[in-house]
TORPA-4810 file (N, C-alpha, C, O; in nm, 3 decimals):
<nodes>
NODE_1_7.150_-4.501_-1.573_7.103_-4.435_-1.433_6.942_-4.308_-1.484_6.969_-4.257_-1.593_M
NODE_2_6.828_-4.267_-1.440_6.757_-4.174_-1.545_6.760_-4.044_-1.424_6.764_-4.037_-1.301_P
NODE_3_6.755_-3.953_-1.536_6.745_-3.834_-1.482_6.623_-3.768_-1.420_6.522_-3.759_-1.490_Y
NODE_4_6.623_-3.727_-1.308_6.490_-3.623_-1.225_6.387_-3.545_-1.345_6.401_-3.461_-1.434_P
NODE_5_6.289_-3.618_-1.295_6.212_-3.531_-1.413_6.183_-3.385_-1.372_6.162_-3.352_-1.255_K
NODE_6_6.184_-3.290_-1.490_6.219_-3.148_-1.474_6.054_-3.106_-1.427_5.958_-3.148_-1.491_P
NODE_7_6.040_-3.019_-1.308_5.907_-2.956_-1.267_5.855_-2.863_-1.390_5.915_-2.795_-1.474_K
NODE_8_5.746_-2.882_-1.371_5.651_-2.769_-1.451_5.732_-2.665_-1.467_5.843_-2.653_-1.415_P
NODE_9_5.657_-2.560_-1.565_5.708_-2.448_-1.541_5.589_-2.317_-1.467_5.466_-2.315_-1.459_P
NODE_10_5.679_-2.235_-1.430_5.585_-2.142_-1.355_5.597_-2.061_-1.461_5.666_-2.075_-1.562_K
NODE_11_5.484_-1.932_-1.414_5.500_-1.828_-1.470_5.436_-1.689_-1.432_5.325_-1.669_-1.383_F
NODE_12_5.550_-1.583_-1.472_5.507_-1.439_-1.381_5.470_-1.345_-1.466_5.505_-1.358_-1.583_K
NODE_13_5.385_-1.220_-1.423_5.351_-1.140_-1.522_5.456_-1.044_-1.507_5.522_-1.040_-1.404_L
NODE_14_5.480_-0.953_-1.620_5.521_-0.849_-1.666_5.495_-0.709_-1.724_5.421_-0.716_-1.821_Q
NODE_15_5.529_-0.599_-1.696_5.437_-0.455_-1.721_5.542_-0.359_-1.755_5.637_-0.328_-1.682_V
NODE_16_5.519_-0.315_-1.873_5.601_-0.212_-1.926_5.545_-0.056_-1.884_5.476_0.007_-1.964_Q
NODE_17_5.571_-0.020_-1.796_5.504_0.111_-1.752_5.563_0.229_-1.839_5.484_0.308_-1.891_E
NODE_18_5.705_0.242_-1.857_5.712_0.374_-1.979_5.710_0.346_-2.121_5.807_0.283_-2.161_D
NODE_19_5.624_0.377_-2.204_5.622_0.381_-2.303_5.692_0.424_-2.441_5.666_0.413_-2.560_E
NODE_20_5.820_0.493_-2.344_5.903_0.581_-2.433_6.023_0.486_-2.410_6.120_0.498_-2.485_T
NODE_21_6.024_0.412_-2.330_6.171_0.301_-2.297_6.165_0.170_-2.302_6.163_0.104_-2.198_D
NODE_22_6.162_0.104_-2.445_6.126_-0.060_-2.406_6.234_-0.149_-2.385_6.260_-0.255_-2.444_H
NODE_23_6.303_-0.082_-2.280_6.371_-0.220_-2.257_6.321_-0.242_-2.101_6.352_-0.351_-2.051_R
NODE_24_6.256_-0.159_-2.029_6.248_-0.153_-1.905_6.106_-0.234_-1.867_6.014_-0.169_-1.918_L
NODE_25_6.055_-0.347_-1.797_6.021_-0.427_-1.752_6.003_-0.468_-1.603_6.078_-0.535_-1.532_W
NODE_26_5.878_-0.409_-1.574_5.865_-0.491_-1.419_5.790_-0.606_-1.373_5.682_-0.626_-1.428_H
NODE_27_5.810_-0.648_-1.325_5.717_-0.777_-1.246_5.621_-0.723_-1.142_5.646_-0.660_-1.039_D
NODE_28_5.496_-0.767_-1.199_5.400_-0.724_-1.111_5.352_-0.835_-1.019_5.326_-0.954_-1.038_V
NODE_29_5.347_-0.728_-0.877_5.320_-0.809_-0.736_5.180_-0.759_-0.714_5.117_-0.667_-0.766_H
NODE_30_5.143_-0.869_-0.601_5.009_-0.865_-0.531_5.005_-0.723_-0.431_5.104_-0.677_-0.374_A
NODE_31_4.871_-0.668_-0.426_4.888_-0.646_-0.309_4.957_-0.615_-0.191_5.000_-0.509_-0.145_P
NODE_32_4.959_-0.761_-0.145_5.089_-0.749_-0.035_5.193_-0.767_-0.035_5.257_-0.775_0.070_D
NODE_33_5.258_-0.784_-0.179_5.404_-0.733_-0.210_5.493_-0.854_-0.265_5.613_-0.862_-0.293_G
NODE_34_5.365_-0.967_-0.269_5.455_-1.076_-0.333_5.443_-1.116_-0.487_5.337_-1.089_-0.544_R
NODE_35_5.523_-1.166_-0.542_5.525_-1.186_-0.691_5.394_-1.264_-0.735_5.353_-1.348_-0.656_L
NODE_36_5.314_-1.240_-0.869_5.238_-1.323_-0.905_5.276_-1.432_-0.955_5.361_-1.403_-1.039_Y
NODE_37_5.259_-1.567_-0.951_5.312_-1.707_-1.007_5.211_-1.753_-1.012_5.116_-1.747_-0.934_V
NODE_38_5.229_-1.822_-1.141_5.100_-1.902_-1.196_5.183_-2.041_-1.209_5.305_-2.055_-1.214_F
NODE_39_5.089_-2.133_-1.214_5.128_-2.295_-1.228_5.095_-2.286_-1.426_5.185_-2.321_-1.503_D
NODE_40_4.961_-2.237_-1.478_4.984_-2.251_-1.604_4.940_-2.106_-1.681_4.861_-2.035_-1.619_S
NODE_41_4.983_-2.065_-1.798_5.031_-1.990_-1.858_4.885_-1.922_-1.909_4.884_-1.804_-1.944_E
NODE_42_4.776_-1.995_-1.911_4.602_-1.969_-1.933_4.590_-1.899_-1.786_4.583_-1.777_-1.800_A
NODE_43_4.587_-1.933_-1.676_4.559_-1.847_-1.570_4.644_-1.742_-1.550_4.600_-1.683_-1.451_E
NODE_44_4.756_-1.678_-1.596_4.854_-1.597_-1.609_4.826_-1.468_-1.661_4.838_-1.356_-1.613_A
NODE_45_4.773_-1.527_-1.807_4.729_-1.447_-1.920_4.558_-1.395_-1.839_4.538_-1.274_-1.850_R
NODE_46_4.486_-1.444_-1.793_4.358_-1.422_-1.715_4.383_-1.299_-1.637_4.320_-1.195_-1.655_A
NODE_47_4.498_-1.318_-1.529_4.504_-1.230_-1.484_4.569_-1.130_-1.469_4.566_-1.048_-1.377_K
NODE_48_4.666_-1.135_-1.612_4.692_-0.998_-1.677_4.583_-0.939_-1.743_4.592_-0.816_-1.751_L
NODE_49_4.489_-0.987_-1.789_4.373_-0.943_-1.864_4.324_-0.851_-1.740_4.314_-0.729_-1.733_E
NODE_50_4.292_-0.978_-1.619_4.219_-0.884_-1.496_4.251_-0.760_-1.470_4.155_-0.684_-1.468_E
NODE_51_4.368_-0.706_-1.447_4.482_-0.612_-1.388_4.525_-0.568_-1.492_4.587_-0.473_-1.444_L
NODE_52_4.550_-0.557_-1.649_4.538_-0.415_-1.708_4.477_-0.487_-1.820_4.531_-0.560_-1.903_F
NODE_53_4.327_-0.448_-1.804_4.248_-0.480_-1.936_4.234_-0.410_-2.025_4.175_-0.461_-2.120_P
NODE_54_4.282_-0.254_-2.043_4.299_-0.189_-2.154_4.465_-0.183_-2.236_4.476_-0.177_-2.358_V
NODE_55_4.555_-0.186_-2.162_4.693_-0.256_-2.224_4.668_-0.393_-2.314_4.695_-0.408_-2.433_L
NODE_56_4.609_-0.486_-2.223_4.581_-0.615_-2.305_4.460_-0.589_-2.385_4.467_-0.659_-2.486_F
NODE_57_4.392_-0.545_-2.384_4.300_-0.486_-2.519_4.326_-0.451_-2.619_4.284_-0.500_-2.724_G
NODE_58_4.433_-0.320_-2.602_4.510_-0.274_-2.715_4.607_-0.375_-2.766_4.611_-0.352_-2.887_L
NODE_59_4.696_-0.485_-2.738_4.754_-0.568_-2.768_4.687_-0.655_-2.838_4.735_-0.714_-2.935_E
NODE_60_4.572_-0.669_-2.794_4.464_-0.794_-2.866_4.475_-0.765_-2.993_4.525_-0.844_-3.072_K
NODE_61_4.430_-0.648_-3.028_4.430_-0.582_-3.140_4.507_-0.469_-3.238_4.478_-0.383_-3.321_Y
NODE_62_4.607_-0.519_-3.182_4.758_-0.461_-3.241_4.715_-0.326_-3.273_4.723_-0.257_-3.375_A
NODE_63_4.657_-0.304_-3.129_4.651_-0.098_-3.197_4.732_-0.024_-3.050_4.699_0.074_-2.983_A
NODE_64_4.865_-0.134_-3.034_4.971_-0.019_-3.014_5.107_-0.118_-2.956_5.096_-0.240_-2.951_G
NODE_65_5.193_-0.070_-2.928_5.310_-0.142_-2.885_5.287_-0.251_-2.748_5.228_-0.230_-2.643_P
NODE_66_5.361_-0.376_-2.797_5.263_-0.450_-2.650_5.399_-0.391_-2.523_5.516_-0.357_-2.533_K
NODE_67_5.282_-0.406_-2.390_5.336_-0.310_-2.298_5.260_-0.432_-2.184_5.219_-0.382_-2.080_R
NODE_68_5.238_-0.593_-2.200_5.268_-0.643_-2.077_5.280_-0.803_-2.177_5.243_-0.827_-2.293_T
NODE_69_5.353_-0.899_-2.066_5.381_-1.016_-2.112_5.344_-1.131_-1.993_5.286_-1.108_-1.888_R
NODE_70_5.393_-1.257_-2.039_5.397_-1.370_-1.963_5.517_-1.425_-1.998_5.549_-1.455_-2.112_V
NODE_71_5.600_-1.440_-1.874_5.729_-1.490_-1.875_5.757_-1.617_-1.778_5.704_-1.644_-1.670_I
NODE_72_5.845_-1.679_-1.843_5.808_-1.865_-1.776_5.955_-1.825_-1.711_6.057_-1.791_-1.771_V
NODE_73_5.934_-1.838_-1.580_6.051_-1.850_-1.457_6.088_-1.978_-1.468_6.008_-2.069_-1.446_I
NODE_74_6.220_-2.000_-1.505_6.341_-2.076_-1.529_6.403_-2.090_-1.374_6.461_-2.000_-1.313_V
NODE_75_6.378_-2.218_-1.327_6.401_-2.270_-1.182_6.643_-2.233_-1.220_6.721_-2.239_-1.316_P
NODE_76_6.649_-2.203_-1.085_6.810_-2.220_-1.125_6.847_-2.333_-1.041_6.785_-2.379_-0.946_D
NODE_77_6.978_-2.380_-1.101_6.999_-2.473_-1.072_7.051_-2.517_-0.926_7.028_-2.619_-0.860_D
NODE_78_7.131_-2.401_-0.899_7.188_-2.406_-0.745_7.038_-2.419_-0.626_7.004_-2.494_-0.534_E
NODE_79_7.002_-2.338_-0.673_6.854_-2.325_-0.619_6.753_-2.450_-0.612_6.671_-2.479_-0.525_D
NODE_80_6.781_-2.504_-0.714_6.704_-2.686_-0.677_6.809_-2.741_-0.573_6.777_-2.796_-0.468_E
NODE_81_6.926_-2.720_-0.613_7.040_-2.826_-0.536_7.008_-2.805_-0.393_7.008_-2.896_-0.310_Q
NODE_82_6.980_-2.683_-0.367_6.956_-2.617_-0.205_6.844_-2.646_-0.144_6.826_-2.621_-0.025_R
NODE_83_6.723_-2.723_-0.252_6.602_-2.739_-0.181_6.580_-2.901_-0.175_6.476_-2.950_-0.131_Q
NODE_84_6.680_-2.971_-0.218_6.716_-3.119_-0.186_6.764_-3.180_-0.110_6.773_-3.302_-0.125_D
</nodes>
């Protein structure tokens, strides 16, 4: 019995708005309130650089703590079963 081929991963953006609390990360939303979701990590990183050029640039040259990141969205098994 063949297993279903896994779907390619999706990516989202997160930013740390308070540099004093390294535990608080927030998802980045579009102006319409929807979560930014990308099909490739390269697209996600390009958007991150567009939205947060200063933070992105500082990280690029290791001139401060990491405050932006691209996260892989892991689908929930229960969500996949509901969609089938």
